[in-house]
N, C-alpha and C positions, 0 to 999 in steps of 0.2 A: 412149407418152404418159405412162403411169404411171411408167415407169422414169425418164424425164427429171425428173418431179416428185420422185421419190425421190432422185435425184442432186442436185437443187437443194436439197432439204431437208437432205441430208447435208452438202452444201457450206456451207450457212448454219449448221448446227449446229457444224460443225468451225470455222468462222470465229468464231462466238460463243465457243466453247471457247478458241480461241487468244487472243482479246481478253481473256477472263477471266484466263487464265494470265499474259498480259503485264501487265495491270493489277495483279495480285497481286504480281508481281516488282517493279513500280514502287513499290508501297506498301511492300514490305519494304525496298527500297533507301532510301526516304525515312525509314523508321523507324530505319535504321542511322545516317543522316545526322543526324536529329533527336536521337538518343540520344548521338551523339558530341558534338553541340553542348552537351548537358547536362553531359557530362564536362568539356568545355572551360570552361564557366561556373564550375564548382566549382574547377577548377585555377587559373583566373584569380583567384578569390576567395582561394585559398590564397597565390598569388604576391603579391597585394596586401597580405596580412597579414604576410608575412615581414619586410619592412623594419621595421615597428613592433616585431616580436618581436626582431630583431637589435639595434635601438637600445635596447630595454629591457635586454637582456642586457649590452650594451656598458657601460651605466651602472654595472652591478654587477661585471662581470667583464672589464674592458677588456684585461687581460693574456692573455685566452683568445682571442688573435687568430686562431689557426688554425681553430678551430671556426666563428668568425664569418665568416671569409673563405670557408670551404668552403660555407656556406649561401648567401652572396651570389653566389659563383661559380656554384654549381649553379642558382640562380634565373635567372641570366643565360643559362646553357646551355639551360635549359628554354624560355626565351623565344625562343631562336634556332632551335628545332626547328620546321619547317613544320607548320602546323595539321593538315594531312591525313596526316602521317607517323605513323601509329598506333604502329608498333613503336618508332620513334625517340623518340616522346613518352613511351611507356611506360617505356623504358629511362631516359630523363632524369628522369622523375618518380620512378622508383624510387631513383635516386641522390640526388635532392633529399630524399626521405624519409629516407634514411640520414644525410644531412648534418643534417637536423632532429633526428634521433634523437641524434646526437652532441652537438648544441647543448643538448638537454634533459638529456643526461648531465652536461654541464658545469654546467647550472643546479642539478643535485642537490648540487653541492659548495658552493653559496652559499645558506645558509638565509635570508638577507635577501632574496635574489632570489625564492626560492620563496614567501616570505611577502608579496611585493609584490602588491597588488591588480591593478595594471596587467598584470604578468606572468601572474598567475592568469587574468585575463579573456582575455588573448591566447591562453594555453594552452587554455582552454575553447573559445574560438572555433575554434582550429585543430583540436581534437578533433571539434567539430561538422562542420567542413568535411571532415575525413578520413572521417567517417561518410557524409556526403553523396556524396563521391567514390566510396566503396565501393558505395553503392547505385546510383549512376550507371553504374559499371563493370558491375555485374550486369545492369542494364537494357540497356546497350549490347551486352554479350556475348550476351544473349538475342536481341536484334534481329539480330546478326551470325549467330547459329546459325540463325535462321529463314530469313534470306536465303540462307545457304550450303546449307541443306537444299534449298531451292527451286531453286537454281542447279544442284545436282547430281542432283536427283530426276527421274525420268521421269514424265510427259511435259514438265514445265515446263523441263527442261534443253534441250529442243529450241528452245523460244522464247528461253531465256536465251542459248544459243549464237548464235542467229540475230541477236539484238539486242544482243549484246556485254555482257550482264550478267556481272559478275565476283564471285567470292567476296570477302568482306571479311576484314580481319585482326581477330583477337581482341585485346583490351587485357589482356595477361597480365603476371604478375609475372615479371621476368627473373632475379632473384636467388634462388637456391635457399635461401639463408639465411632469406628471408622466409617460405618455406613450412615451414621446420623447426618441429617441435613444441618449445615452450620447455621447458627443464629446470627443474623446480620442486623445491626442497629446503627442508626445514623444520629 
């Protein structure tokens, strides 16, 4: 009789433990999805700002067609990437960042453009959005790390495998040049 109570208590304790592990995995997966949504919001803000920036530059540097077309083209490519394709989105966003960098390099050659209040406001807005994207990326990658650790660690990996929880992808910089330490000369 005591032995049957012991087994019943052990079975209940094991069931509660499995439920706690399962709910923890669900919470971590939801954190990944919520944090990806935060990145998506910031990327949309940046994408919405780009046409205004391109139009402002066009007014001053209309013959710099290549840089303007590159930004417009990359913006369209970013929009074409499926929302849940983290690696594809990271790659496209990196290419868009490069195109924007080239656009700002073009702007350096036009003192009137750099002095324009509209351009300055757009540039500042883009800087703020880039900072928000960076913060959102760190939050997302932290949520991904937590989920991936839980999916791979014992004993939660037993529950994860049983209920088909999968590791998530990090939002990483694809271009090695973005990681390089800038060369500073005086």
